[in-house]
C-alpha positions as CSV (number, residue, x, y, z in Angstrom):
1,M,-4.2,8.1,-15.0
2,F,-6.9,6.6,-17.2
3,E,-6.7,3.3,-15.3
4,P,-9.6,4.0,-12.9
5,A,-12.0,4.4,-15.9
6,L,-10.9,0.9,-17.2
7,A,-12.6,-0.9,-14.3
8,A,-16.0,-0.5,-15.9
9,L,-14.7,-1.9,-19.2
10,V,-13.0,-4.8,-17.6
11,V,-16.0,-5.7,-15.5
12,E,-18.2,-5.6,-18.6
13,R,-15.9,-7.4,-21.0
14,A,-13.7,-9.9,-19.0
15,S,-14.8,-13.5,-18.4
16,D,-14.6,-15.0,-15.0
17,D,-11.6,-17.1,-16.2
18,D,-9.9,-13.9,-17.4
19,L,-10.4,-12.3,-14.0
20,S,-9.2,-15.4,-12.2
21,A,-6.0,-15.3,-14.2
22,L,-5.1,-12.0,-12.5
23,E,-4.3,-14.1,-9.4
24,D,-1.2,-15.5,-11.3
25,K,0.0,-12.0,-11.8
26,L,-0.4,-11.2,-8.1
27,H,1.6,-14.4,-7.3
28,V,4.5,-13.1,-9.4
29,L,4.2,-9.7,-7.7
30,R,4.3,-11.3,-4.3
31,A,7.4,-13.4,-5.2
32,A,9.4,-10.4,-6.5
33,K,12.7,-10.2,-4.7
34,S,14.2,-7.1,-6.4
35,W,13.0,-3.7,-7.5
36,S,13.3,-4.7,-11.2
37,E,11.3,-7.9,-10.6
38,F,8.8,-6.0,-8.6
39,K,8.3,-3.2,-11.2
40,E,8.1,-5.7,-14.1
41,A,5.5,-7.7,-12.1
42,K,3.4,-4.6,-11.4
43,Y,3.6,-3.6,-15.1
44,A,2.5,-7.1,-16.1
45,L,-0.4,-7.0,-13.6
46,H,-1.6,-3.6,-14.7
47,F,-1.1,-4.4,-18.4
48,A,-3.2,-7.6,-17.9
49,I,-6.0,-5.5,-16.4
50,V,-5.8,-3.1,-19.4
51,A,-5.9,-6.1,-21.8
52,L,-9.1,-7.3,-20.2
53,S,-10.8,-4.2,-21.5
54,H,-10.4,-5.7,-24.9
55,N,-9.6,-2.3,-26.3
56,S,-6.5,-2.4,-28.5
57,F,-6.1,1.4,-28.4
58,L,-5.9,1.4,-24.6
59,E,-3.5,-1.5,-24.7
60,F,-1.2,0.4,-27.1
61,V,-1.3,3.5,-24.9
62,F,-0.5,1.6,-21.8
63,S,2.3,-0.3,-23.5
64,E,3.8,3.2,-24.4
65,I,3.4,4.3,-20.8
66,I,5.3,1.3,-19.6
67,A,8.0,1.8,-22.2
68,A,8.4,5.4,-21.1
69,R,8.6,4.4,-17.4
70,R,11.2,1.8,-18.2
71,A,13.3,4.4,-20.1
72,V,13.1,6.9,-17.2
73,A,14.0,4.2,-14.7
74,W,17.2,3.3,-16.6
75,R,18.5,6.8,-16.1
76,R,17.9,6.8,-12.4
77,P,20.8,5.9,-10.0
78,G,18.5,3.5,-8.1
79,P,15.4,3.3,-6.0
80,A,14.9,5.9,-3.3
81,V,13.7,3.4,-0.7
82,P,14.2,-0.3,-0.1
83,L,11.7,-2.6,-1.7
84,S,10.7,-3.9,1.7
85,M,9.2,-0.5,2.6
86,V,6.6,-0.7,-0.2
87,H,6.2,-4.4,-1.0
88,D,3.4,-5.3,1.5
89,V,1.4,-2.2,0.9
90,A,1.6,-2.4,-2.9
91,I,0.6,-6.1,-2.8
92,A,-2.3,-5.4,-0.5
93,E,-3.6,-2.6,-2.7
94,N,-3.2,-4.6,-5.9
95,A,-4.8,-7.6,-4.4
96,A,-7.8,-5.5,-3.3
97,I,-8.1,-4.1,-6.9
98,V,-8.1,-7.7,-8.3
99,A,-10.6,-8.8,-5.7
100,A,-13.0,-5.9,-6.6
101,L,-12.7,-6.7,-10.3
102,R,-13.4,-10.4,-9.6
103,Q,-16.5,-9.4,-7.7
104,R,-17.4,-7.2,-10.7
105,D,-17.5,-4.1,-8.5
106,D,-16.3,-1.6,-11.0
107,K,-16.9,1.4,-8.7
108,L,-14.9,-0.1,-5.9
109,A,-12.1,-1.2,-8.3
110,A,-11.9,2.3,-9.8
111,E,-11.7,3.9,-6.3
112,L,-9.0,1.4,-5.3
113,I,-7.0,2.1,-8.5
114,R,-7.3,5.8,-7.9
115,A,-6.1,5.5,-4.3
116,N,-3.2,3.3,-5.4
117,L,-2.1,5.8,-8.1
118,L,-2.4,8.7,-5.7
119,R,-0.3,6.9,-3.0
120,V,2.3,6.1,-5.6
121,F,2.3,9.6,-7.0
122,L,2.7,11.1,-3.5
123,S,5.5,8.7,-2.6
124,L,7.4,9.6,-5.8
125,S,6.9,13.3,-5.3
126,G,8.2,13.1,-1.7
127,T,5.1,14.4,-0.1
């Protein structure tokens, strides 16, 4: 849940070209046709955001989080809902995060990240 705090580091440290490159990650997310493609595209987008903080400790921590999420997913029987139920909302939320970062609005980006994480958490907890 440290991702919202990364927005300020990313805005401070990333170049305009770095931030523009996040659009490529969004394109891959939009093109995902299966849950595994979608999850990997989300991991890649969020890892790219973390990497733009230029903080190797945070990159390491986030890579460990991704590895743990992959390990848990392998033990699950399958997704609880069809990808089509979350695809458009997740893409819109992530596109808004990228747009806020590209506008160098760290406060908006942090709030959007927080809202996205809360929505994901609530959907996973069944509430």
